[in-house]
N, C-alpha and C positions, 0 to 999 in steps of 0.2 A: 743722644736721647733727645726724642723731640718733646716739645713744651706740653702738648696734649696729654702724653703719656705721663709726664712728670706731675702735672696739675691733678691729674685722676688720682695718682698714688698719694698726693697730700691731701686731697679731698677725702679718700677713703680712710686714711690715718686719722684724720680729725672727726669722722662721722661717728666714732665710737664714744666720743665725748659727750654725747647726748645721753648715752646710758648711764643708769646709776652706778653701775661697776664698769669700768673700761674693759672691753673684751678684746680678745686677740683679732688681729687683722692679718689675715693670710694672703700676703701678696704672692704672686707666682715666683717660681724660680727664675724666669726670665727677668722679671721686673727687678728683682734683687740684684741679679748680675748686672743689669744696666746701671743701677744706681751706684754699685760699687765701682764698675769700670769708668763711668763719666766722671764720679767723684775723684777716683784716683788720678785721672788726667789732671783735673783741676790742682789737686794737692802738688803735684809734681811741676805744674806750671808756675806755682807760687813758692817764695823762698821758705826756707826751713825755719829762719827766723823772721816772722812777718812783722812788718812795720805798719802801725795803725794809728788812726786819729780818734781822739774823744768827740763827741760822747760814745760810749760803747757799754754794754752790759756784760760783766764777766760773770761766768756761771761756774760753780763748783760740780763735783762728782754728781752724776745722775744714777749710775749703776742700776739700770734696767726698770726704774720706777717710772713707767710711762705716763701715768696719771699725774704725777708731780711735773713732769717736763711740760705737759699740757697746761697745766695751772701756771707754770712759770711764764709761758708764752702769753697766757691770758692777762696776767698782771704787768708784765714788762712791755707787752706789745708785739704784735706779729712782725717778722722782717717783711719788708725792708724799712718799716716804720721805725723799728729800734734795730741797731747795730748789735751784734752778739759775739762774744768771744767765749767759747767753752774750754775748760781747762783739762779734759780728758776724763777717763773712766766712765764710759757711757754704758759698758756691758758689765755682766756678772752679778751675783747676788739677788737682783730683782727678778721678778717673773716676766718682764717684758722687754728683754734686751733687743730683740729683733725689731720690735715697733719703734723703740727708742733710736737706735742707731739708723734705721731707715728714714725716719723724719728728718733727723739732723742732716743725713746725707743728701736727702731731697732738697732741703733749704740751702745747702752749700751749691748744689748745682744750679738751683734757681736764682740765688743771689750771692754769687762767688765773691764781690766786692763788699759785701755788707755782713756776711755770716761766716765765721771762722772756727775751725776745730783744731785744738791741739791734742797730742797724743798723751795719754796716760799709762801708767804702769799695767793697767788691765787690758790696754790695746796691744797685747802680746801673747803669741800662741801658747807659751809655756805657762802663762798665768790663766788665761780664760779657758784653757783647756781643762783647768781644775776646779775653777770656782763658778760654774754655772752655764757660761755662754756656749761651751761646746754641747753640753746636754741638751740645751734648748734647741740649738740648730739641728742636732740629731734627731731629736724627738718630733720636731715640727716640719722639718725638710730632710736634709742629709749631711754627711761629712763634707761633701763637695762644696755646699754653700757656706759651710764655716770656713774652709779654705779660701773662699772668694772674698769674705770679710777679712781675714788675715792678710791677704794681698793688698787690700785696701789700706788697713791699719798700718802696714809697713811703710806706706807713703805720707802718713800725717806729718805735718810740721810739728816742731817740738817746744817752740817758745815764740813769744810776741813782745813787740816793744811799743809801748803807747806813748805818743807825743815826745819819744826819745827820753822819757823820765820814769815810766813805769815798766819793769820786766816781769813777764808772765810765764810761768811754766806749771807743769803739774807737781813736780816734787820740789827741787831746790837747787842750791848751789853746788859746786864741785870743786875739789881741790885742783882739777885739771883746768878749770875754766879761768884762763888769764885774759881772754879778749873775745868780744861778742861775734868776732870773725870766725872764731871756732866752731860756733853754733851754725853760722852760715854755711861753713864748709862742710857739715855732715851730709853725706850723700844718701839719697833714698832711691828705691826702697832699701829698708835696713831693718834687721831683727834687733831686738833689744839684747846687748851683750850682757854678761854677767858683771862686769865692772867697767869703769871708764866713764868719760863725759856724759854719753848718752843715757847710761844706766843711772848716773847721779841726777840728771835733770829730771828723770821720771821718778825717782825713788828716794831721794835724801831727805831728811827731816831737820828742822831746827831744834836746838837743844840748849838748855841752859848750862853750857860748858864754855871753856876757853879754847879757841882754836877749832880744830877737827877732832872727832871721835867716832866710835863705833856706834852703828844705828841699832836701835832696839829691834829692827826687823831682821837682823842678821843679813841684810843686803844694803849695798851701798854705804853711806856714811851719814853722820850728823854734824851740823855745824853751828857754831856758837855766835852770839850777837856781835862779838868782835869781827868776825868774818864778813857778816852782813854790812856793818858799817864800812869796813875797809873796801868792800866790793862797790858799794854805791859811791864812796868818795872817789874811787879810783876811776869809775866809768861815768861819772856825773849823773847819777841816777837819784830819784827820790824815795823809789818804793819798789819792793819785790812783792809780787802777788802771786800765791800758789794755792793748791788744793790739797788733796792727799792724806789729810787727816781729820778725824772727827773731833769737833770741839763743842763744849756745852752749850754755848750761845749761837751757833752757826757760823761764827767768825771770832777771831782773835788777832791780836797784833803781838809783835815780838821785836826785840832788839829796839826798844825806845820808839815803837810805832814805824819802824823802817822796813817791816815785813809784815804783810796782812795774810791770812789764810783762813780757810773754812770749808768744811764739808760734812753735811748730815743728809746722806743721800738715800739710804735705805728705810723703808718704814720702820724697821727694827731700830734704825739709828735716827729716828724722829724726823723724817722728811728730807727734801732735797733743798739745797741752798743755791741761790744765784747772787753773785756779788758784783756791785757795779762800783768802778772807782770814778769819783767826781770830784769837783772843785768847790762843792757848795755844802751848805750845812746839812746835817742829817736830823730828821725827826722820827722818831719811832712811832709807827702807827700800828697798833695791836688790835686783833679783833676781840669781840667781847663774847661771853657765854660759850655757846657751842661753836662759835666761829673763831675761837681762840687759837685753833691751829695754823691760822694764817696771819701773816703781818709783812710790813714792809718798811723801808726807810724812805720818807719824803725828802726832796731837795728844795732847799731854799737859799736865797743869797746870803753870803756872809755877813757877820755883824760887824760891819764897818760903815762908816758915814757914806751915804749915797754918792756924795760929791767924789769920793776917792775910789768907789768901785769901777774898775777898769771893763767889767763885762757883766751882762745879765745872766741869769741861770740858763744852762743850756739843756736842762731837761726838767720836767716835773713829773714825779711819780704818782699815778693814780691808782690805788688798789682796786680790786674787782668789785663790783656792784654788790657781791653778796657778802661784803665785809663791812661791819660796823667799825669805822675809823675814829680813833680818838688818839689825841697826842699825849704820850705817856712821858715825854722829856726829849731832850735834844743832846747830841754828842757832837764834840768838835775833835778832829784829829789833824795834826800837822806833822809833816814828815821831818821836819828839821827845825831846831831852835833859830835858825836864821830867818829874818823877816822877810828876805826876798824869795825864799822857797815857796813853791806852790802848796796849797792846802788841797789834800786828797781825801776823799771820803769814800765810804761803803754803802752801797744799796743792798739791803738784805731782804730776802723773801723765803719765808719758811712755810711751804705748803704741806698738807697731807700729814700732819701728826694724828695718829689714832687715839683721840682723846678718851676713848672708852676704857683704855688700859695704860694710863700714864705711868704707874708705878713699875708695872711689868717691863715697859719699855725703858725705864730708867734702870732697872735691873739689868736687862740685857745689854744696855749700854755700858754698865760698869763690868759686866762679864766679858764683853767683847774687848774692852780697853785694857783690862787687866789680868785676865786669866788665859784667853786664848793665845795660841802661838802668834808671836808678833807679825810673822810673814803673812798673815791673812787680814790684817787689819787694813 
C-alpha cells in the first residue's frame, strides 16, 4: 500500500472530527481491502506475543465508538508521538466500527513499530456476526468486506509483554498456560476455538474464588487471585493488564493490585477507556461542569528524595485544551510489597460520557451487568 493512499485515508478519517457529530467516512471497497491485506502482512511478520518497551499507552475496548477513539488520540497524542497498545474489541455495539478499525489498521501500517493491536473476543466471526459488525458491513458495503476483515482479525497477535514485567491480553489467564512460549507458538491465521488456551486468553475473567472456576459468561473460565499471584511469581512478572470487563470507574485492580483491568467502551457504558501503565505517580485530573465527561491521570515523579530517584518521568500527560484541569487527589499503586519491585501506574482517560442522561446511563449499566445474558457482556 503506497504512503500517499495511506495518508489520504488517515486524513479523511480525521476530517469528520471537525463536525459537531462525527459522520460516517465511506472508504472504497478497494481501500478497505488494501488496509486489511497490508496490516495482515504486518501482523504475521510480528510475533503472536509482542515484546514491547515503555513508555506506551495501553487502551481498553473501543467497540465502534469512533468519536471516543479520536478523543483518545487527541488527549494521548498521535502516533508516533505516543506509542500505543490496544487490547482488542474494536468492533460491535457502537455505530462506527468500520471507521474505528480502519483508522487503527491505517496507523498500524504507517507506524508498525510504534502502534500495536491485540485481538479481543469480538475480533471473531462467530461473535461479531451477531453483535453488530456484520450488519454494519452488510448495510454500508457487502458481506465480502466483512469476510476481508475477518481474515485480518484471524492474524492479530493475542498478547504483549512490556519490559518483561507486564503481561497484556484481552481476557486473562488459562489453566493451560504454563509457559509464555505457548503463546509464542500459536500459529496464525487462526479462528478462536470454543475452548483452550487461545479462547481463555480472549475470554477468561478474574473472580473472587480460589483456583479456577466456571465463568459467568458460560464461555472459558474464571481465575482467582491465588492463580494470579502464582503465575506472576512463576514467570517473574509484576502485573497482568487486561480489558474485557466493564468497571465502575474505568479501571480496577484485582489480587492485591497484581492484575489491572478496565473497559467502558460504548456510550451506553459511559465512554471509552485508555489505560497506560507507567512507573510514576498518578494525579486525577477531572473536567468541571459540562466538561466533566472527560478526565485523565497525570504522571509525576515518585515521592522519594530526589537524590535517590534513579530516573526522571518518562511521560507527562496533558489533557485536551477544552478540559479545565484540577487535581482532585493522587493515587499510588505498587505491584508487590517487596521494595525492589517496580511501581506501575495507570493513566486513565474517560471521554464521551453523555452527561445529559447520567441516571439513564447508570440504569443501563446495571441492566447490562446484572440482567442480560452473560455472553453478551
